[in-house]
N, C-alpha and C positions, 0 to 999 in steps of 0.2 A: 633411416639410420637405425642401427641395431639398438634394441632396448637396453637402457642402462640400468643396471640393478644396484641398489645400495649394498646388497649383500656382497658385492665385489670388494667392499671395504675389508671384509673378513676373509674372502676366498676368491680365487681366480685372478689374483695379482701377485706379482713377485714379492718374496719376503723382504727384499731390500726396500721396496716401495712401502710395504706395511711398516717396516721399522721407521722409515722416514715419517710416515703418517703418525704413528703412535709417539714418536719422539717429539713431533710438533705439538701433539696434544698435551705432551708433558708441559690654570693661569688667570686670565682677565675675565671680567663679567661676560663680555661678548663671547669669549671662547667657552665659558661655562654654559651659556644658553645654547650655543651651537652644538656642544657635546650632548646636552640634554635632548635636543631635537633629534640628533643622530640616534641616541638611545631609544627614543620613542619609536623611531622607524624600525630599529632592530627588534624592539619588543613586540611590535605588531607582526613580525614575520615568524610567529610561532606556528608550527605545522603539526597539528594533531595527526596521529597515525593509526586511527582505529581500523581494524580489519572488519571482522563481523561486529555488528552493533550488539549491545548488551544482551537483548533477548535472544539473538542468534547464538551467541556464545553459550548461553544457558541451555538453549534447546539442544545444541550438539551434545553437551555434557549429560543432559537428561536422557537422551537417546542412547548414549554410550553406556550408561548405568543399566538401562533396560536390556541392552544386548549382552550383558555379562551372563555367563551361565548361572543357574540358580544357586549353586553352592557359593561361588565367589560373590554374587550379589548379596546373599545373606551375610557373609563375613564382612563385606564392606559396610553394610547397614549397621552391623554390630560395632564396628570401629567408629562409625559416626555417632552412635549412641554414647560411646566412651568420650568422644570429643566434646559432646554437648554438656558434660558434667559441669555444673556451675554456671551454665549459660543456656539453660533450658528455655527461657523466654525469648532470648535473642535469636537462637538457632532453632530452625524447624525440626520437628520430630522426624519427618521424612527427608532423606538427604537429597532426593531428586524427584520432586512431585510434578508429574506432567500436567496435572489439573490445576496447578496454582493459578489463581485469578489475576486480574489486572491490578489489584491493590493488596499484595501479600503483607501479612502482619509479622513475618519472620524472614530470616535469611537462611537458605539451604546451601548444601555443598555445591550444587550446580551453579549457584550465583557466585561462588568464590572464584571460579575460572573467569567469569565476566568482570568481576571487580579487579582481578589481577591485571596488571599492565596498563589499563586505561584509567583506573582509579587508585592505583598504587604502583610503586616502583620496585618493590621487593616482596618476597613471601612474608617476611616479618612485618613489613608495613601493611600488607594486605590483611594479615590476621589481626593486627591491632585495629585496623579500620573496621573489620567485620565485627569485632567484639566490643569496641569502645567508641568509635567515631559517631557523634550524634547525627551526622548526615547520612550515614550508610543506609539505614532503612528507607530514607527518602529516595536515594538513588535506585534502590530495588523497585520502589513504587513507580518512579518515572519510567523505568524499563518495562514494567508491566503494562503501563498505558501505551508505550510505543509499540509493543507487540500487538495490542488490540488494534491500534491505528494502522499499522502496516498490513495486518490481515484484512482490514476493511478497505484499503486503498484500491481504487479501480483505475486510476490514471497516474501517470508519472508525477503530475503536480501534487496529487494527494500524498504520494510517497515522499516527495521532497519536503512538503510542509510538515509531515509527521516527523521526519528526522530533524527538521528545523526546530519544531516546538520541543522535541525531546532534548536536543543539544542545548537550547537556551535554558530549559529547566535543569539540566545537569550542571550547567555553568553556575546557576544560582544555588543549586543544592550542594555540589561538591566545590568548595572554594578554590581548589587547585586543578580543576578538570582540564582546562586548556593549558595553563602554564606548566603543568606536569610534563607536557610534551616537548620540553626543551631539547631532549634527545629522543629520537623515535626509531632508530634503525633496527632495534631489537625486534620490531614487529614485521620486518621484511626478510625475505630470503635474499642472500647475496646473489648477485648476478654471476652467471658463468663467464669465463674469460673468452671461450671459443666454443664452437659447435661440437668439437671432438672431445671436449672435456669429459672425462670419465668420472665415475663416482669416487674413485680413489683420490683423484686430484681435487674434486669438489669437497670431499670430506676433509682432506688436508687443509683446504682453505677455510671452510666454515667452522671447524672444530678446533682450530689452532688457537693457542693463547694470544697469538699476534693478530687474530682475525678481528675485524670490526664486529661489534656486537650484532647478532643476527638471530632470526627466528629459530633456525635449526639448532644453533649452538646454545641459545637460551633454554630451549626445551631440554636438551641433553643435560645441561648443567643442573637445572633444578630437578629433573626427574631422577638423576643419579643421587642427588642429595636426599630426595624423598625415600628412595630405596635403601640408602644407607641408614637413614634415621629409623625406618621400619625394621631394618636388620638388627639394630641395637636393641630394639624392644624384643624381637624374637629371641635374641641371645640371652635375655634376662639381665642385660646391663643396666636397664632403667629401673630404679626403685618403684615399688607399687604406688607410693604417694605422688610420684612424678609421671606416672604412666599416661594419665589423661592429657597432661600438657604435651608430652612427647607425641602421642597419637595426633593431637591437634596440629602440632608443628609439621609432622610428616604429611598430613593431608593438605596443609597449607602449601608446602613445597610442591606437592603434586598438582594442586589446583593452579598454582602460578605457572608451572611447566605446561599444563594443558592449554592455557591461554595461547601460548606461542605455537604449540603444535597445531591448534585450530587455525591460527593465523596463517599457517603455511598452506592452507587450502583456499585462501581468499585470492581471487584472480588478481586484484590490484597489487597484492604483495608478492605474488609469484612472478610478476613482470620484471622484478629485479630492482634493487635499490641503487640507482646511479643517477647522476645529473644533479642540478640544483634543486632547491626546495620547490620552486614553481613547477619544474618538470616532473618531479616525483609526485607531487600532489595531483597535478593534472592527469598523469598517466594512471595513477592509482584510481582516481575517480572514473576515468573513462572505462577501464577494463572491469571495474567493479560493477558498473551499470550494464555494459554491453556484453560482458563475458569474454573469455579467452580460451582458445583450444589448447588443452594441456595434456601432458603425458606424465604418468608417475614413473618413478625410477624402476619399477618392475614391469612397465610397458602398458599399463592401462591408459586408454585414451578417453577423454571426455571434454565437455565445455563447462567451465566453472565460472561462477560470478562472485561478487564480493559484497561488502557491507550494505545492508538494507535491501539486498536483492537475492538473498539466499533462497535457493529452491530446495525441495525435499531431497533431491539427489545429492546436492552439495552437503546437506546436513548428514545424510547417511554415510557418505564417503568419509567425511571427517570423523564421524562418530565411530566408525570401525577402528580407526587408528587410536582414538581416545580410549575405546574399550580395551584394546590390547595393552595400552599403557596402564590402565587401572588394574587389569588382570595381573600385570607384573608387580604392581604395588601390593595387591592382596597376597600374592605369593611371597613377597618379601616379608610381610608381617607373619607369614607362616614359617619363615626360616628356609624357604626354598630358593632364595636368590642370594648368592654370595658375590660381593664386589671385591675384585682383586686390589683395588686402590683404596680400600676403606681406611680412613684416617679420622678417628672421632674428633681429635683436636681440630683438624682442618674443617670438618663439616659443622662444628659447633657454631661457627659464625657464617656459614654458607648462605643461610636464608636471608642475610642482610645485603647480598649482592644487588646493587642498585642499577637497573637497566636504563633508567632515565638519564643518569649522569655518566655512567661508565662508557668509555669509547671502545674498550677491549675487555676480554675476559681476564680476571686476575691470575688464573692458573689454567692449565689444560682442563678441558671439560671432563675428561675421563681417560682411563687406560684402554689399551687394545682389547683386552678381554671384556671390559665393561661395555664398550661400544658394540662389540659383537652381539651382545644380548639385546641391543636395541634395534638391530638391523631389520627384523620383521616389521617394526613400527615405522622406521624411517623410510623404508622402500615404498611405503604407501603414499608418501608425500609427492607433490608434483615437482618435476624438473624445472628449475627456475629459468627465466629468460636470459638471453645473452647480454653482456655488457656492451658499451658503446663500440660500434664497429660494424663490419659486414654481417648481415643477418640479424641485426638487432630488431626487436619489436618496434613498431612505430610508437613514437613518444608524443605525448600531448601535454600542453602547458596550461596551467591555470593562470588567471590574471594576477600574478604576483611579480613584483620587480619594478625597476625603473623603466620609464618609457618616454618617448617623444611622440606627440600626436598632432593630428590636424582635424579640426571640426568645421563642418559647414552646416548651415541651418536656415530655416525660414521661421518667421514668427508672425503671429497676429496678436495685436494688443488693443486694449480699450483704455481711454482716458475718461475718468469720471466727470471731469469738468475742464474748463480752460485755464490758462495761466492768469487771466485777469478776473477781477471781481465781477460777479454777476454772470460769468460765462458758465451757465449750467447746462447739463445734458451730456450724454455720452457720445464720444467720437471713437472711431476705429481707425487703426493704421496697420499696414503690413510692413514687413522688413526682411532683410536678408543679412547674414553674418558669416564671417570667415575668421578663424583663429588658429593659433598654434599653442600647444601646451606641453609642459614637462611635468612629470609627477612620478608617483609610486603607486602601482596597482597592488591592492591587498584585498581583492574580492575573493570570496570563497575560502578564507582562512579557516573557519570552523566548518562551514557548509555553504550551500548555495545562497543562504540568507545573509552571509557576512558581507560587509562593505567597509573596507578600510581605505578607500580611494582617496589619495591626496594629490592635488595638482595646483599649479598656477598657470594662468592662461593670459595671453594678450592677443588682440585682434582688431578688426574693424567691423563696422555695422552701418547699414544704409536703410533708413526708414522712408517709406513712400509718404505722400501727402495724406494727412489725417482728414477724414471726412465724417460729417455728422452734425451734431449740434454746434460743434466748435471746429474751426478750420485752422490747422497748423501745417505749414509747408513741409516738404520732405527734408530730412536732415541726415547728416553723417556723423558718426562718432568713433572715437577710439575706445576699445573695450578692454576690461580686465576681469578676471574671474578667479575665485579661490574656492577650493573644496578641501574639507578636512573633517574627519569624524570627531565626535565629542562624547564625553562620558555622561555629564549631567547638563552642562551649559555650554553653548558654542565657544570654542577656544580654550576650554578648561584644561585639556591635556597639555597643550603648549605652555600655558601659564604655570601648571604644576610641575612640568618637567625640570626646570632649573633647580627647584627645591628637592623633589623626590629623587632626582638622578644622583644626588650626593647624600641623601638621608635614607631612602628606602627604595632601591631599584625594584624590589619585588612588588611593592605597592604601585609603582609606576607601570610595571609590566601588566599587572592585573587591571589597572585603570585603562591602559591602552587596549587590552584585549576586550574589555567591556565596551569601549567606544566602538571598536570594529564590529562588534556583534549586536549593535542596536542601542547601546547606551545602558545606563543603570536600570532604567525601565525600558526593556528592549522593544519599544514600539516603532523604532526605525529600522528593524530588521526586514529583509526582503521577504516577499510572499510570492510563491509560485502560483500561476494560474494557467489555464489551458491556452490562453492567448499570449502569455509572456510573464515577465517578472515585474511586480509592483512593489514600490518602496516609498515610505515617507522620508523626505530628506530635508525638511525644514530645519534650518540652523546649520546644516552641513555645507551648504554652498551659497555663495553670494556673488552677484554679478554687478559690475559698475560700468556705466557708459558715460563718456565725457563728450557732450555735444558742443563743438566750437565751430567758428566760421559762420555764425548766424548771418553775417552780412551778405552771404551768397544766397540766402533764402529769407528774404524780407516778407513780413506780413503785418497786417493791421491788428493792433492790440487794443481792444475796447478800454476806455478810460472813463471813470465816473465823472459826470457833468459834461461830457463831450459827446456830441452826436456821433453815431456809428460811422456816418459818412466822413466825419472829420477826425476819426481815430488816428493816432500817430502811426506812421510806418516804422517798424522797429526791427532790429536784429536781436536775436535771443540766443544766449548760450545757457546750457543747463547741465545738471548732474543727475543721472538716473540710476537708482539703486534697486535691484530686484532680488527677491528671495524665492527660489523654487520651493514648491510645497510638496509635491510628490514626483516620482519618476516612474514612468512605465516603459519597459524595454521589450518590444515585441520580438526582437531576435538579436542574437549576437553570435558571430562566428569567430573561430580562433584557429590559427595555425601555430607552428612552433614558436614564432616570434612576432606575429602580427595578429591584431584583432580588429574587427569592425562591427558596428552595431548601430541601431536606430533607437533614439530615446525621445519620449514626449514628456515635457516638463511644464505643467501649469505653474504660474508664478504670480506673486503680488509684489508691489513695490511703490516707489514714489519718484517723481521727477521734479526737482526744485531748480528754479532759475539761479544762475550764478552771475549773469550780466545781461542787462537790458539796455540797449543803446537806441535812441531815437534818431532816425535818418531824416525824417521830415514830418511836420514842419521844423525847420531849424530852430534851435534855442528852446525847444519844448522840453519840459521836465519829463524824465523817464517815468512812466507809470510803475506802480508797484506790481511785482509778479507774485503769484501764489503757487505753492507746492501742489502738484497734481498727483492724485492716487492713480496708479496704473495696475492693470491686471492683464494677463494674456497667456498664450501657449507658445512654447518653443518646440520645434521639431528639429532634432539635431542628429546628423550623421557623424559618428565618432570613429576615427581611425587611429590606431596606436601601433607603434613599433617598440617592442620590448627588447631591452638590452640583456646581457647575461645577468 
């Protein structure tokens, strides 16, 4: 296909098309509980949309500043010195220090682009966070540690665990880190509608005030606001006593814009934003890790990757576009950039545009002439993937959404003693099981360590004869199983939901997100190993087996004072409850709507008699039965079919 150039937005297309483009730019308690539970499930389906991780965003910006010519670099550093007035301790003296260590004591301009978007929803909020939020320095230090761990990672599991630890630390440090992502489309490029879509049509779609908020539009929106704010300073409109504040605000607008320009180069975000949350998250993760063959609007071809997998070439490519954007900003401060659509009254509140909650842009992102000035920058960004239809990129789904599943398994268990007094010693028993389950998959909400799996299950089980110190015949049972994440104590999210759903939905959402990601103390988050995924699940899952029909499997139950040869022949029904301790998943495969995996679950539990009937001798009093402590290992094959 002929290379598509963004410059065609300004040249090489009919004036009528240009005019069209620029014109477009212009009740009961039960119901309460049910509603609360639905809200919990909705709350759990928050989808963070990070492109590059924090240190990658910062590295791109550092590299961009270094690539400015000496004159502009000096002018930008001078502007940064002005912006630091009154905040010399909080803000670093060097605006983009490439040698910043793993535990920085201050926040530089390069970090502003990383704090934007993922840790703030507008330029105004980002600036307030940088200057005043008590947790902001902690976020920068978490990012510093992540950079060091990613650099030291030698295996995929090392990289996965580094991101896991960082995300959990960011969740603890930034109270709204995950819940801020209630809307995340601003981080993605809009998908093209067809393969022949030219830059004219794409620009019309992405920059229109009717467009869904997207990465290109968000960059243009905030970059133009930064240029206009810089222009007011250059024209002498800003009083001297307000100059430092205005310079700070312009730099904040630009840093916020740069976050989304940088996102435009992340493979998972170029693949296009379409489909449900599970599809977008899975596709994003797949291409971020494995890479995607891309072409820029000016025809450059390359393979790009995404968050936590950025290669030097990825950073350099994005940094070139960021450098050009910063160069425009420096020129605007020097009075060399004039915006035709300048409206100081309109721009006064522009830095409050909230990309987390807005579905569309409030006004056109810019005029025809203003967009023309950005073409050399925009043409460096990759052409996004196609929307659903012929030629679409393969899509991948993460394990989110409702499902129906079938599980089969084998087990080996141990009984610490028998059901009768004096029956000491360990006995072993094998068994098989088959079950069906329905539930909600919420694994991978934050990263691969997340586990919001919720399901109810019913099935059957058949245990073989127990052998060892105690003899128990083979038995069959009806089984049930429940799994649900918890925040501090098992079941607490469900118990809190009816109250918080009507008093503080935000608290319920944060509680649910914390439960998904390992709990208040996230010791139940998953850990990646070279052999598979390991997770503590104690309290998240409980299984119940109801053994009935003991008359079909009679055995002698020792009774105090009765010789073993004369022990009564009994039938025994019992209730067995088990609690899995950890879960190890050697593999899991996933298609668009199905998954299958193998899981190993060590467990502990108890088996208590519910009915003991003496068969012979007749009229003999039933002996007392004792609860038995059990332990064992389940090996389960899990198949699921996910619905839309």
